[in-house]
C-alpha positions in Angstrom: 50.0 98.4 -96.5 46.8 97.6 -94.6 43.9 100.0 -94.8 43.9 102.8 -92.2 44.5 106.5 -91.6 47.1 108.6 -93.3 50.6 107.9 -91.9 54.3 108.3 -92.3 56.4 105.2 -92.9 59.8 103.9 -94.1 60.7 100.8 -96.1 63.7 98.8 -95.2 65.2 95.8 -97.1 68.4 93.7 -97.2 70.9 93.8 -100.0 73.4 91.2 -99.3 74.7 91.9 -95.8 73.6 95.5 -95.9 70.2 96.9 -94.7 69.0 99.7 -96.9 66.2 102.1 -95.8 64.1 104.5 -97.8 63.5 108.1 -97.0 60.5 108.8 -94.9 57.3 108.6 -97.0 53.7 109.8 -96.4 50.6 107.8 -97.3 47.5 109.8 -97.5 44.3 107.8 -97.0 40.8 109.1 -98.1 38.0 108.5 -95.6 35.3 106.0 -96.8 32.3 106.3 -94.5 29.9 103.4 -94.1 26.5 104.9 -95.2 23.0 103.2 -95.3 19.4 104.2 -95.7 16.7 102.7 -93.5 14.2 102.3 -96.4 14.7 101.6 -100.1 11.2 102.8 -101.1 8.5 104.9 -99.6 5.6 107.3 -100.4 5.8 111.1 -100.6 5.1 112.5 -97.1 7.2 109.7 -95.4 10.7 110.0 -94.0 13.8 108.1 -94.7 16.5 107.6 -92.1 20.3 107.7 -92.7 22.9 106.1 -90.6 26.6 105.5 -90.9 30.0 105.2 -89.3 33.4 106.9 -89.8 36.6 104.9 -89.4 38.8 105.8 -86.4 40.9 107.0 -84.8 39.5 110.4 -83.6 36.2 109.8 -85.4 34.1 111.4 -82.7 32.7 114.9 -83.2 33.3 115.0 -87.0 31.2 116.8 -89.5 29.3 114.8 -92.2 27.5 116.3 -95.1 24.6 114.4 -96.6 24.1 115.1 -100.3 21.5 114.1 -103.0 22.3 113.9 -106.7 20.5 116.5 -108.8 21.3 116.0 -112.5 25.1 115.6 -112.6 25.8 117.6 -109.4 25.6 116.8 -105.7 23.4 119.1 -103.6 23.8 119.3 -99.8 20.6 119.0 -97.8 21.8 118.1 -94.3 24.8 118.5 -92.0 25.4 115.9 -89.3 27.9 115.3 -86.5 29.4 112.0 -85.5 29.0 110.8 -81.9 32.0 109.8 -79.7 32.1 106.4 -81.4 32.1 107.9 -84.9 28.5 107.0 -85.7 26.0 109.4 -87.2 22.2 109.3 -87.9 19.8 111.7 -89.7 16.3 111.8 -91.2 14.7 113.5 -94.2 11.0 113.9 -95.0 9.9 113.9 -98.6 7.2 116.5 -99.4 7.6 117.7 -103.0 7.9 114.4 -105.0 5.5 114.0 -107.9 5.4 110.6 -109.7 8.1 108.0 -109.0 11.6 109.4 -108.5 14.7 107.5 -107.7 16.9 109.6 -105.3 20.6 108.9 -104.9 22.4 109.9 -101.7 25.9 109.9 -100.3 27.8 111.0 -97.2 30.7 113.4 -97.7 33.4 114.0 -95.2 35.8 116.9 -95.8 39.3 117.1 -94.4 39.2 118.1 -90.7 41.9 119.0 -88.2 42.9 116.2 -85.9 41.2 113.5 -88.1 43.9 111.5 -90.0 42.0 111.1 -93.3 41.8 113.1 -96.5 38.3 114.0 -97.8 36.2 111.2 -99.1 32.6 110.1 -99.8 30.6 106.9 -99.1 29.1 104.6 -101.6 25.8 105.8 -103.1 22.5 104.8 -101.5 19.2 104.8 -103.5 15.6 105.5 -102.4 12.6 105.2 -104.6 9.8 107.7 -103.7 6.3 107.5 -105.1 4.4 110.8 -105.2 
Protein backbone atom coordinates (compact mmCIF):
# COMPACT_ATOMS: atom_id res chain seq x y z
CA UNK A 1 0.00 0.00 0.00
CA UNK A 2 1.21 3.52 -0.64
CA UNK A 3 2.11 5.73 2.34
CA UNK A 4 -0.74 7.73 3.81
CA UNK A 5 -3.20 7.99 6.66
CA UNK A 6 -4.72 5.11 8.59
CA UNK A 7 -7.47 3.47 6.57
CA UNK A 8 -9.82 0.54 6.09
CA UNK A 9 -9.35 -1.69 3.04
CA UNK A 10 -10.15 -5.05 1.48
CA UNK A 11 -8.09 -7.31 -0.74
CA UNK A 12 -9.68 -9.13 -3.66
CA UNK A 13 -8.12 -11.72 -5.95
CA UNK A 14 -9.18 -14.23 -8.60
CA UNK A 15 -8.99 -17.96 -8.07
CA UNK A 16 -9.88 -19.58 -11.38
CA UNK A 17 -13.21 -18.11 -12.38
CA UNK A 18 -14.11 -17.00 -8.81
CA UNK A 19 -13.27 -13.69 -7.21
CA UNK A 20 -12.40 -13.96 -3.51
CA UNK A 21 -12.35 -11.01 -1.13
CA UNK A 22 -10.79 -10.66 2.28
CA UNK A 23 -12.61 -9.44 5.35
CA UNK A 24 -12.28 -5.72 6.02
CA UNK A 25 -8.84 -4.84 7.38
CA UNK A 26 -7.50 -1.76 9.11
CA UNK A 27 -4.07 -0.26 8.44
CA UNK A 28 -2.83 2.07 11.17
CA UNK A 29 -0.21 4.59 10.03
CA UNK A 30 2.06 6.51 12.40
CA UNK A 31 2.59 10.19 11.67
CA UNK A 32 6.10 11.13 10.52
CA UNK A 33 6.44 14.92 10.69
CA UNK A 34 9.07 16.72 8.63
CA UNK A 35 11.24 18.60 11.15
CA UNK A 36 14.23 20.91 10.61
CA UNK A 37 16.36 23.34 12.59
CA UNK A 38 17.39 26.69 11.12
CA UNK A 39 20.97 26.54 12.41
CA UNK A 40 23.30 23.60 13.07
CA UNK A 41 25.62 25.50 15.42
CA UNK A 42 25.45 28.69 17.46
CA UNK A 43 26.68 30.44 20.59
CA UNK A 44 25.00 30.49 23.99
CA UNK A 45 22.62 33.47 24.10
CA UNK A 46 21.50 32.88 20.49
CA UNK A 47 18.28 31.31 19.27
CA UNK A 48 17.55 28.38 17.03
CA UNK A 49 14.42 28.16 14.92
CA UNK A 50 12.38 25.02 14.33
CA UNK A 51 10.07 24.40 11.41
CA UNK A 52 8.18 21.47 10.09
CA UNK A 53 5.15 20.05 8.38
CA UNK A 54 2.56 17.40 9.18
CA UNK A 55 1.17 15.11 6.50
CA UNK A 56 -2.51 15.63 5.62
CA UNK A 57 -5.43 15.30 5.50
CA UNK A 58 -6.76 17.39 8.40
CA UNK A 59 -3.25 18.51 9.43
CA UNK A 60 -4.33 22.02 10.41
CA UNK A 61 -4.72 22.98 14.07
CA UNK A 62 -2.79 19.96 15.38
CA UNK A 63 -0.65 19.96 18.51
CA UNK A 64 3.10 19.35 18.15
CA UNK A 65 5.43 18.75 21.10
CA UNK A 66 9.08 19.76 20.73
CA UNK A 67 11.45 17.66 22.81
CA UNK A 68 15.17 17.60 23.61
CA UNK A 69 17.10 14.52 24.60
CA UNK A 70 18.39 14.62 28.18
CA UNK A 71 20.43 11.50 28.90
CA UNK A 72 18.30 8.61 27.67
CA UNK A 73 14.98 10.44 28.05
CA UNK A 74 13.12 13.04 26.02
CA UNK A 75 12.14 16.28 27.79
CA UNK A 76 9.37 18.51 26.46
CA UNK A 77 10.31 22.19 26.19
CA UNK A 78 7.75 23.70 23.82
CA UNK A 79 4.21 23.10 22.52
CA UNK A 80 3.29 24.29 19.03
CA UNK A 81 0.22 24.27 16.83
CA UNK A 82 0.12 23.65 13.09
CA UNK A 83 -1.40 26.25 10.78
CA UNK A 84 -4.20 25.51 8.31
CA UNK A 85 -1.66 23.95 5.90
CA UNK A 86 -0.12 21.64 8.54
CA UNK A 87 3.05 23.74 8.96
CA UNK A 88 4.56 24.74 12.30
CA UNK A 89 7.38 27.00 13.50
CA UNK A 90 8.99 27.73 16.84
CA UNK A 91 12.07 29.25 18.45
CA UNK A 92 14.27 28.53 21.46
CA UNK A 93 16.95 30.75 23.05
CA UNK A 94 19.91 29.04 24.73
CA UNK A 95 20.94 30.74 27.99
CA UNK A 96 22.38 28.05 30.28
CA UNK A 97 24.90 26.22 28.09
CA UNK A 98 28.48 25.95 29.36
CA UNK A 99 31.23 24.52 27.15
CA UNK A 100 30.24 22.85 23.86
CA UNK A 101 27.06 20.80 23.99
CA UNK A 102 25.40 18.86 21.16
CA UNK A 103 21.62 19.06 21.64
CA UNK A 104 19.30 16.54 19.96
CA UNK A 105 15.71 17.55 19.18
CA UNK A 106 12.58 15.93 17.75
CA UNK A 107 8.94 16.79 17.04
CA UNK A 108 6.39 14.46 18.65
CA UNK A 109 2.76 14.26 17.55
CA UNK A 110 0.32 12.35 19.73
CA UNK A 111 -2.90 10.73 18.52
CA UNK A 112 -5.55 13.41 18.04
CA UNK A 113 -9.25 13.20 17.25
CA UNK A 114 -10.06 13.84 13.59
CA UNK A 115 -6.43 13.31 12.50
CA UNK A 116 -6.08 9.92 10.75
CA UNK A 117 -2.63 9.01 12.09
CA UNK A 118 -1.35 7.20 15.16
CA UNK A 119 1.26 8.92 17.33
CA UNK A 120 4.72 9.35 15.87
CA UNK A 121 7.94 11.35 15.99
CA UNK A 122 10.16 13.07 13.46
CA UNK A 123 13.77 12.30 12.69
CA UNK A 124 16.27 13.78 15.12
CA UNK A 125 17.83 17.19 14.48
CA UNK A 126 21.12 18.21 16.12
CA UNK A 127 22.40 21.63 17.17
CA UNK A 128 25.87 22.36 18.56
CA UNK A 129 25.88 25.18 21.16
CA UNK A 130 29.12 26.74 22.37
CA UNK A 131 28.94 28.37 25.79
